[in-house]
SEFIMI-261175 format. One line per field, with one value per residue: residue in one letter; x, y, z negated of N, C-alpha, C in turn. Coordinates in steps of 0.2 Angstrom, whole numbers. Layout:
N
aa = [a  ...]
n.px = [X  ...]
n.py = [Y  ...]
n.pz = [Z  ...]
ca.px = [X  ...]
ca.py = [Y  ...]
ca.pz = [Z  ...]
c.px = [X  ...]
c.py = [Y  ...]
c.pz = [Z  ...]
END
This chain:
371
aa = [m  r  k  v  v  l  l  t  l  l  i  i  p  s  l  l  s  a  q  s  k  d  t  k  k  v  l  m  v  v  s  s  y  g  k  d  s  g  q  v  r  p  g  y  e  f  d  e  l  s  q  a  y  l  v  f  k  n  n  g  l  e  i  d  i  a  s  p  r  g  g  k  v  e  a  d  k  f  n  t  d  k  s  y  n  q  t  i  m  e  d  q  s  a  m  a  l  l  d  n  t  m  t  t  a  d  v  d  p  l  k  y  d  a  i  y  v  v  g  g  k  g  a  m  f  d  l  p  y  d  p  a  l  q  d  i  i  l  n  l  y  q  r  e  g  t  v  i  s  s  v  c  h  g  p  a  s  f  v  n  v  k  d  g  e  k  f  i  v  e  g  v  e  l  t  a  f  c  n  v  e  e  d  l  f  g  k  k  w  v  k  e  f  p  f  k  l  e  d  r  l  k  s  r  g  a  i  f  s  q  t  d  f  m  l  s  n  v  a  v  s  g  k  f  i  t  g  q  n  p  f  s  t  t  r  s  a  e  e  v  v  k  a  l  g  m  k  p  v  a  r  t  l  y  s  d  e  k  s  i  y  l  i  q  d  i  l  d  g  k  a  n  a  t  w  v  e  e  e  l  k  n  s  n  e  t  y  d  i  p  l  m  a  i  y  g  y  y  k  i  l  a  a  n  d  n  v  a  e  l  a  k  g  a  e  i  i  e  a  t  v  p  y  f  f  n  e  d  l  q  l  m  l  a  k  t  y  v  q  l  d  n  k  e  r  a  k  e  l  l  e  d  l  n  s  k  n  l  l  k  e  q  v  a  e  l  m  k  e  i  s]
n.px = [398  395  398  412  417  413  421  434  434  434  446  456  459  463  475  482  483  490  502  505  509  520  530  544  548  557  562  569  580  584  594  587  594  601  603  602  610  620  629  625  621  624  619  611  618  616  620  622  608  602  609  606  592  589  595  586  573  575  575  563  559  547  548  549  552  560  561  568  561  552  543  551  567  584  598  617  626  627  633  625  626  629  625  616  611  603  594  586  581  573  563  547  541  551  555  545  543  555  551  542  545  542  538  548  542  530  531  526  535  532  528  539  552  565  578  587  599  604  618  629  635  626  619  625  622  608  601  607  600  587  573  562  567  576  567  562  573  576  565  566  578  573  565  562  570  573  582  594  602  615  624  640  640  629  627  629  615  614  621  616  606  598  596  587  599  610  620  614  624  635  647  644  651  655  655  661  661  676  690  702  696  689  698  705  694  684  685  678  667  670  675  663  656  647  653  666  664  670  675  665  657  666  668  655  655  656  663  674  677  687  693  706  705  691  688  679  669  661  652  644  635  627  610  614  620  632  641  656  659  654  657  654  640  632  635  632  618  615  618  608  597  600  600  587  582  583  591  601  598  606  618  626  641  642  653  661  661  666  679  684  684  694  705  706  710  723  730  730  738  732  730  741  753  755  744  734  737  733  720  714  717  709  697  694  683  674  677  680  690  696  692  701  713  712  710  725  732  726  731  744  745  742  752  762  777  779  786  781  768  768  772  762  752  758  758  744  741  749  743  732  738  738  726  721  724  732  740  745  744  752  765  765  767  778  787  784  791  803  806  804  817  818  823  824  811  805  811  805  793  793  799  789  779  787  787  775  773  768  768  780  790  790  793  805  812  811  818  832  834  835  845]
n.py = [-952  -956  -968  -968  -963  -973  -983  -979  -979  -993  -996  -990  -994  -1008  -1006  -999  -1009  -1018  -1011  -1011  -1025  -1025  -1018  -1020  -1028  -1025  -1031  -1024  -1027  -1026  -1025  -1029  -1027  -1016  -1003  -986  -980  -988  -988  -996  -1007  -1014  -1008  -1007  -1001  -984  -977  -986  -992  -980  -976  -987  -988  -977  -979  -990  -984  -973  -979  -984  -995  -1004  -1003  -1012  -1011  -1023  -1030  -1042  -1040  -1031  -1015  -999  -997  -996  -988  -988  -974  -960  -951  -936  -927  -931  -931  -941  -947  -936  -934  -946  -944  -933  -938  -942  -955  -964  -963  -967  -980  -986  -981  -990  -1005  -1020  -1035  -1049  -1062  -1059  -1056  -1060  -1069  -1071  -1061  -1052  -1048  -1047  -1047  -1037  -1036  -1026  -1020  -1018  -1019  -1025  -1034  -1046  -1052  -1054  -1057  -1070  -1079  -1079  -1087  -1084  -1076  -1084  -1092  -1083  -1080  -1093  -1095  -1086  -1091  -1103  -1099  -1095  -1081  -1072  -1061  -1062  -1053  -1042  -1032  -1028  -1033  -1040  -1051  -1061  -1065  -1076  -1088  -1098  -1104  -1118  -1128  -1140  -1153  -1145  -1130  -1115  -1106  -1113  -1116  -1103  -1087  -1074  -1060  -1050  -1040  -1042  -1052  -1044  -1030  -1032  -1033  -1021  -1010  -1016  -1017  -1014  -1022  -1034  -1045  -1049  -1055  -1068  -1076  -1076  -1067  -1068  -1081  -1089  -1089  -1095  -1108  -1113  -1117  -1107  -1097  -1085  -1068  -1053  -1037  -1024  -1018  -1008  -1004  -1002  -1017  -1029  -1045  -1054  -1069  -1081  -1079  -1072  -1056  -1047  -1035  -1029  -1019  -1004  -994  -1001  -1001  -994  -999  -1012  -1012  -1006  -1017  -1025  -1019  -1020  -1035  -1036  -1034  -1020  -1005  -996  -979  -963  -956  -944  -946  -949  -938  -946  -959  -956  -953  -965  -972  -965  -968  -981  -981  -976  -985  -996  -991  -983  -971  -958  -948  -936  -934  -935  -925  -913  -916  -915  -901  -894  -899  -901  -899  -909  -921  -931  -926  -928  -941  -947  -945  -951  -964  -966  -966  -978  -987  -986  -990  -1004  -1009  -1016  -1013  -1017  -1011  -1007  -1005  -995  -984  -982  -979  -967  -959  -957  -949  -939  -933  -926  -917  -902  -898  -903  -904  -911  -913  -925  -935  -929  -931  -945  -947  -941  -950  -961  -959  -960  -972  -976  -972  -958  -945  -931  -927  -930  -922  -910  -911  -911  -899  -891  -893  -889  -875  -872  -874  -887  -903  -903  -912  -925  -921  -916  -927  -936  -928  -928  -941  -943  -935]
n.pz = [277  263  264  267  255  246  251  250  235  233  239  232  219  222  228  218  210  218  218  204  203  210  203  194  177  162  148  134  121  105  89  72  61  56  43  35  45  49  37  26  32  48  63  79  94  99  110  120  121  126  138  146  146  153  166  170  168  178  190  191  185  173  155  140  123  109  94  82  69  73  73  67  71  67  72  73  67  78  92  94  103  115  132  137  127  120  131  129  115  118  124  123  125  125  113  105  108  102  88  86  89  98  89  92  92  96  109  126  136  150  155  160  170  169  154  143  132  119  112  98  81  73  80  79  67  66  79  85  78  79  82  91  100  106  113  122  130  135  142  153  159  164  174  191  199  190  177  166  153  145  134  127  110  113  120  109  107  116  111  104  112  120  134  134  130  133  131  137  143  146  159  164  170  158  149  134  119  115  108  105  106  94  84  86  83  76  62  49  49  54  47  41  49  56  65  79  93  106  103  101  112  121  115  117  130  140  153  149  152  154  153  151  134  129  142  158  161  170  172  184  185  192  185  175  168  161  151  144  134  126  136  147  150  159  172  171  168  181  188  184  190  204  205  203  216  220  226  216  212  216  205  192  186  168  157  149  154  166  162  157  169  175  167  169  182  181  172  182  192  202  201  201  191  195  204  194  185  194  196  184  181  190  186  173  163  167  161  148  137  124  122  131  126  113  118  123  111  105  115  113  100  101  109  103  104  117  131  144  141  132  138  147  138  133  146  148  137  139  149  143  137  141  138  125  108  94  79  73  83  93  86  85  99  101  94  101  113  108  106  120  124  129  123  126  129  118  108  113  110  96  93  97  86  75  78  77  63  57  50  44  37  42  55  53  48  59  69  64  66  79  84]
ca.px = [403  395  402  420  419  413  426  440  433  437  453  462  460  467  482  485  485  497  508  507  512  527  533  547  547  563  562  575  580  588  594  584  598  603  601  606  613  625  632  623  621  626  612  612  622  611  623  620  601  600  610  603  586  589  596  580  568  576  574  557  557  543  552  547  557  557  567  566  557  547  543  556  574  590  604  622  628  630  634  618  627  630  619  611  606  599  588  581  578  567  559  543  539  557  556  538  545  560  549  537  546  537  541  550  538  523  532  525  541  530  527  545  558  573  579  593  600  608  625  630  637  620  617  629  618  601  599  608  597  580  570  558  572  579  562  561  578  576  560  568  581  570  561  567  570  573  589  597  608  616  630  644  638  622  628  628  609  614  626  611  601  600  592  588  605  616  619  613  630  640  650  643  656  652  660  656  665  681  694  706  692  686  704  706  689  678  688  674  662  671  676  658  652  645  658  669  659  673  677  659  655  670  666  649  656  656  669  676  682  688  698  709  700  686  687  672  670  654  652  638  636  620  606  618  624  635  645  661  658  649  658  652  633  628  637  628  612  613  618  600  593  602  598  579  580  584  596  601  597  613  617  632  644  644  660  665  661  671  686  686  687  701  710  707  715  729  732  730  742  729  731  748  754  754  736  730  738  730  712  711  718  704  689  694  678  669  680  679  698  698  692  707  719  711  713  731  733  726  735  751  745  741  757  768  783  780  789  777  762  770  773  756  749  761  755  737  741  752  737  728  741  737  718  719  730  732  746  746  744  759  770  766  768  786  790  784  796  810  805  806  824  817  824  823  804  803  813  801  786  794  800  783  776  789  785  767  773  765  771  787  794  791  797  813  816  812  824  837  835  837  851]
ca.py = [-948  -960  -974  -967  -963  -980  -988  -976  -981  -1000  -998  -987  -1000  -1013  -1002  -998  -1017  -1021  -1007  -1013  -1031  -1024  -1015  -1025  -1025  -1027  -1031  -1023  -1030  -1022  -1028  -1026  -1028  -1009  -998  -981  -978  -992  -988  -1002  -1014  -1011  -1009  -1006  -994  -981  -976  -992  -991  -974  -977  -993  -986  -971  -982  -993  -979  -969  -984  -986  -1001  -1003  -1005  -1013  -1014  -1028  -1033  -1049  -1038  -1026  -1009  -995  -999  -991  -987  -984  -967  -960  -943  -933  -921  -935  -929  -947  -947  -930  -936  -950  -941  -929  -943  -945  -962  -969  -962  -971  -987  -987  -981  -996  -1010  -1025  -1041  -1054  -1067  -1057  -1055  -1065  -1068  -1072  -1053  -1049  -1050  -1046  -1045  -1033  -1037  -1021  -1022  -1015  -1024  -1028  -1040  -1052  -1055  -1057  -1060  -1077  -1084  -1078  -1092  -1081  -1072  -1089  -1094  -1079  -1081  -1100  -1095  -1083  -1095  -1108  -1097  -1092  -1074  -1068  -1059  -1062  -1048  -1039  -1028  -1028  -1038  -1042  -1059  -1065  -1069  -1082  -1093  -1104  -1106  -1123  -1130  -1149  -1154  -1141  -1122  -1111  -1103  -1118  -1115  -1097  -1082  -1070  -1056  -1047  -1038  -1047  -1052  -1038  -1025  -1032  -1031  -1013  -1007  -1020  -1019  -1013  -1027  -1040  -1049  -1052  -1059  -1077  -1080  -1071  -1068  -1072  -1088  -1094  -1091  -1101  -1115  -1116  -1118  -1101  -1094  -1078  -1064  -1048  -1032  -1021  -1015  -1002  -1001  -1004  -1023  -1032  -1050  -1057  -1075  -1083  -1074  -1068  -1050  -1045  -1030  -1031  -1015  -999  -991  -1006  -1001  -991  -1004  -1018  -1009  -1005  -1024  -1028  -1016  -1024  -1041  -1037  -1032  -1013  -1002  -991  -972  -961  -952  -940  -950  -945  -937  -951  -964  -954  -953  -971  -975  -961  -971  -987  -980  -973  -991  -999  -988  -981  -964  -956  -943  -929  -933  -934  -918  -909  -918  -912  -894  -892  -901  -905  -900  -914  -927  -931  -926  -931  -948  -950  -944  -957  -970  -967  -967  -985  -990  -986  -995  -1010  -1011  -1021  -1013  -1018  -1005  -1004  -1003  -989  -980  -981  -974  -961  -957  -955  -944  -933  -930  -923  -911  -895  -897  -905  -903  -914  -914  -932  -938  -927  -934  -952  -947  -941  -957  -966  -956  -961  -980  -976  -968  -951  -941  -925  -925  -931  -915  -904  -911  -911  -892  -887  -894  -885  -869  -872  -876  -892  -909  -902  -916  -930  -919  -916  -933  -939  -924  -932  -949  -943  -930]
ca.pz = [271  258  266  267  248  244  253  245  228  233  240  227  214  225  229  212  207  221  215  198  204  213  199  189  171  159  140  130  114  99  82  66  55  53  38  33  50  48  32  23  37  55  68  86  98  103  117  125  123  130  144  150  148  158  172  171  170  184  195  193  180  167  149  133  118  105  90  78  64  75  70  67  71  64  76  69  68  85  95  96  108  121  136  138  119  120  135  126  110  120  128  118  127  123  105  102  108  97  82  85  93  98  87  97  91  99  117  131  141  157  159  162  176  165  147  142  125  119  107  91  77  69  85  77  61  67  85  87  74  79  87  96  106  110  117  127  134  137  147  158  161  167  178  196  202  183  175  158  154  140  134  121  106  115  121  103  107  120  109  101  117  124  139  134  127  136  131  143  145  149  165  166  167  153  146  130  115  115  101  105  104  87  81  85  81  71  55  45  48  58  42  38  56  55  71  83  99  111  102  100  118  124  112  121  138  144  156  146  157  151  155  144  128  130  150  160  164  171  174  185  186  192  184  169  170  155  150  140  130  127  143  153  150  165  177  169  170  187  192  183  196  211  205  205  223  222  226  211  214  215  198  192  180  162  157  145  159  172  160  156  175  176  163  172  188  178  171  187  196  207  201  199  187  198  205  188  184  198  195  176  181  194  185  166  160  168  158  139  136  117  122  135  122  108  121  124  105  104  120  110  94  103  113  100  106  124  135  149  138  127  143  149  133  133  152  146  132  141  154  140  132  141  135  119  103  88  78  73  90  95  82  88  106  100  92  107  118  105  109  126  125  131  118  127  129  110  105  115  106  90  92  97  81  71  79  73  56  57  49  44  35  48  61  51  48  67  72  61  68  87  84]
c.px = [402  399  409  421  419  420  434  440  435  443  459  463  465  475  486  488  490  503  510  510  519  531  538  548  553  561  569  575  586  589  590  587  600  599  605  611  620  629  631  623  621  619  614  615  617  613  621  613  599  602  608  596  584  590  590  575  569  575  568  554  552  548  548  553  555  563  565  561  551  548  549  563  580  596  611  623  630  630  628  619  628  624  614  607  602  593  583  578  573  562  553  541  545  557  550  540  550  557  544  538  542  540  542  544  531  525  530  530  539  529  532  550  564  573  585  594  605  613  624  632  632  617  620  626  611  598  601  603  589  577  566  562  575  573  561  567  578  570  561  573  579  566  565  565  570  581  589  602  609  623  634  644  632  622  627  620  609  617  622  606  602  594  591  595  611  614  619  619  634  641  647  649  652  658  656  662  671  686  699  702  690  692  706  701  684  680  683  669  663  672  669  653  651  650  661  665  663  674  671  657  660  669  659  649  656  664  671  681  682  694  701  704  698  687  681  673  663  655  645  639  629  615  609  622  626  640  650  660  654  649  656  644  630  628  633  621  609  614  612  596  594  600  590  577  580  590  596  601  605  612  625  634  644  651  665  666  666  679  688  688  693  706  712  712  722  733  734  735  739  729  737  747  752  746  731  730  733  722  710  712  712  697  690  688  671  672  680  688  699  698  699  713  718  714  720  733  732  730  742  751  744  747  762  773  784  781  784  770  762  770  767  752  751  759  748  736  744  747  734  731  739  730  716  725  728  739  750  748  751  764  770  768  777  789  789  789  803  811  807  813  822  817  823  815  802  805  808  795  787  795  794  779  780  788  778  767  769  770  778  792  795  793  805  817  816  818  831  839  837  843  857]
c.py = [-953  -967  -975  -967  -969  -985  -985  -979  -989  -1000  -995  -992  -1006  -1011  -1002  -1004  -1020  -1018  -1010  -1020  -1030  -1021  -1020  -1022  -1029  -1026  -1029  -1025  -1027  -1026  -1024  -1025  -1021  -1006  -993  -980  -982  -992  -994  -1008  -1011  -1012  -1009  -1001  -991  -978  -981  -993  -986  -974  -982  -991  -981  -974  -986  -988  -975  -973  -987  -993  -1001  -1006  -1005  -1013  -1018  -1029  -1038  -1047  -1035  -1021  -1004  -998  -995  -992  -985  -977  -965  -952  -940  -928  -924  -934  -934  -948  -941  -931  -941  -948  -936  -933  -946  -953  -967  -969  -967  -978  -990  -986  -988  -1002  -1017  -1032  -1047  -1059  -1066  -1055  -1061  -1065  -1068  -1065  -1049  -1052  -1051  -1045  -1041  -1033  -1032  -1023  -1019  -1021  -1028  -1035  -1047  -1056  -1058  -1060  -1067  -1082  -1083  -1082  -1089  -1078  -1078  -1091  -1090  -1080  -1087  -1100  -1091  -1086  -1100  -1106  -1095  -1084  -1069  -1066  -1059  -1057  -1045  -1035  -1028  -1034  -1042  -1049  -1064  -1069  -1075  -1088  -1099  -1107  -1112  -1125  -1138  -1149  -1149  -1133  -1120  -1107  -1107  -1117  -1108  -1092  -1077  -1066  -1052  -1043  -1042  -1046  -1046  -1032  -1025  -1031  -1024  -1009  -1010  -1021  -1019  -1020  -1034  -1046  -1053  -1056  -1067  -1080  -1074  -1072  -1071  -1079  -1093  -1095  -1095  -1107  -1117  -1117  -1112  -1099  -1087  -1074  -1057  -1043  -1029  -1018  -1008  -998  -1005  -1011  -1027  -1039  -1053  -1064  -1079  -1078  -1071  -1063  -1048  -1040  -1030  -1027  -1010  -995  -996  -1006  -999  -996  -1009  -1017  -1009  -1012  -1027  -1026  -1020  -1032  -1042  -1034  -1024  -1010  -995  -983  -968  -956  -949  -945  -945  -943  -943  -957  -962  -954  -959  -975  -972  -966  -978  -987  -979  -980  -996  -997  -985  -974  -962  -950  -936  -928  -932  -927  -913  -910  -914  -904  -892  -894  -905  -904  -906  -921  -925  -931  -929  -938  -951  -950  -950  -963  -971  -969  -975  -989  -992  -991  -1001  -1013  -1016  -1020  -1015  -1011  -1002  -1002  -997  -983  -977  -977  -968  -957  -954  -949  -938  -929  -925  -917  -903  -892  -898  -906  -907  -916  -921  -936  -935  -930  -941  -953  -947  -947  -962  -965  -959  -968  -980  -973  -961  -945  -934  -923  -925  -925  -910  -904  -909  -902  -888  -887  -890  -878  -868  -873  -882  -899  -909  -907  -922  -927  -918  -923  -937  -935  -927  -938  -948  -938  -935]
c.pz = [265  258  265  259  245  245  250  239  227  235  235  222  216  225  223  208  212  220  209  198  206  208  194  182  166  151  137  123  110  93  77  61  52  48  36  39  50  42  27  27  43  59  75  89  102  109  122  127  128  138  149  152  152  166  174  173  177  190  195  188  174  161  144  128  112  100  85  73  67  71  72  68  70  69  71  70  75  86  97  102  115  125  137  130  119  124  132  119  112  123  124  119  125  115  102  103  103  89  80  90  92  93  92  97  95  107  120  136  149  160  160  166  173  158  148  135  124  112  101  87  73  73  82  71  61  74  87  84  74  85  93  102  109  114  123  133  138  144  154  162  165  173  184  196  195  182  167  157  146  140  127  117  107  116  116  103  111  117  107  106  121  128  138  129  128  133  138  146  148  156  168  165  164  151  140  125  113  108  100  103  97  83  80  82  77  64  50  43  51  53  40  44  54  61  75  89  104  110  103  108  122  122  115  128  143  147  154  151  153  153  149  140  130  137  153  164  163  174  176  188  186  191  177  172  163  155  144  133  131  134  148  154  156  171  177  170  177  191  190  189  202  211  205  211  225  223  221  215  212  208  198  185  173  161  153  150  164  169  158  164  177  174  167  179  186  176  176  193  201  208  198  194  190  201  200  185  186  197  190  177  185  190  177  162  162  166  151  137  129  118  126  130  116  112  121  117  103  109  116  103  96  107  111  103  113  128  139  146  134  133  146  144  133  139  151  143  135  146  151  137  134  139  128  114  97  86  76  79  93  92  84  95  105  98  97  112  114  106  115  129  130  126  119  127  121  107  106  111  98  88  92  90  75  72  77  66  54  55  48  42  39  53  60  50  55  70  70  65  75  88  85]
END
């Protein structure tokens, strides 16, 4: 009996050691630039951090979080009601890592199998110029079996990294927050950016890929994995899991994520109006309906009188009409139908606004125009 106990005591540490060696480790990096929830200086995107963190955690990866200055980091203002954000805020281990991030200068890159750089506009101001972060990225670039990944503005951390005389992104397919997205959504800070990310990546020799604004898009090229925008976070994180030799665990899509995929199917012609109407009728509570309506608004805004684009924007908004109402959005939809020469539908929308005693002057003016 004594021999059995002794043997067990000898075996257990060796098993734990083997298990530890088999566990993959990822370093998440966030900007240190933020101040006052992005009001004074922009920070990192909490949505991107939380979604990627949960993918890594739920797939058994060990996670550390670092930033250029270390210590507590500030995110831009975010929606605390989102399920993924709530989960992280209730996770004491995750919040402890964010309250006491490692300084990039103290990171030993040899301990990590992957790096994942979180986006947010703050990333444009400090991450490209952090020599310690450049050293970490270069170390992973030069080692076999490692992954270099990021999302949204995170690829800004790659633009100044060289291997000898060559930029490491040269000839690599990458995506990131693109110029169209900056023009639509980045107006507050983009004028202060040291460069436009899409332009700088291209100037470094990267092969830049993108899809329509704020739709999910992930580029996998060699050891690089990049996501275009916040709605590309979960997919890019799961690609990291795959690249590390694992199959991502099954999960339920978040409502905003599911909505973006539905929008993508509508724009690609994979989901017709009848199917979408039935889908939302049966399960609208599983979608983020206001997000869909807002996307339609921006689609129309970005259409520049392109009839096909206007029609797609109108189609997306129409799908949300039974479940979401905003008078300004409805007026915009009516104006769009005038441009599309569908005066009958425009009148229906305007009469509905009239019946609700809303935007009376604008409604009367547009009614006069189409009469």
